[in-house]
C-alpha positions, 0 to 999 in steps of 0.5 A, spaced: 655 854 227 662 857 224 666 850 226 661 847 221 663 851 215 671 851 217 670 843 217 666 843 210 672 848 207 677 843 210 674 837 207 673 840 200 680 842 200 683 835 202 679 832 197 681 837 192 688 835 193 687 828 193 684 829 186 690 833 184 695 828 186 691 822 182 691 827 176 699 828 177 700 820 178 696 817 173 698 823 168 690 824 167 690 832 167 683 832 165 682 831 173 685 838 174 679 841 171 674 837 176 678 839 182 678 846 180 670 846 179 670 842 186 673 847 189 669 853 186 663 848 189 665 848 196 666 856 196 660 857 193 657 852 198 661 856 204 658 862 202 651 859 201 651 856 208 654 863 211 648 867 208 643 862 211 646 862 218 647 870 218 640 872 214 640 879 217 648 881 217 649 882 210 650 889 210 656 893 208 659 896 214 665 901 214 666 905 221 668 912 219 666 912 212 659 915 211 655 913 205 657 906 204 652 903 209 648 900 204 642 903 206 640 908 201 637 907 194 642 905 189 643 910 183 642 908 176 645 912 171 644 912 163 651 913 160 
């Protein structure tokens, strides 16, 4: 499963580089925004894929540090 995630990240990176090269060769700097948005969509898609493939494994685990396990109720303060 992780190879699919890596391949999606590689494909989005390569397409973003191609869009940037086209932008610089044709002096169309509006394409830079499109490339950045495409990279952000690829990143968000990668996070979504990780979330779907590992549904029960999203807790913060810091060995040796108590209180950071993420299994306690969140404390809300009224500042």
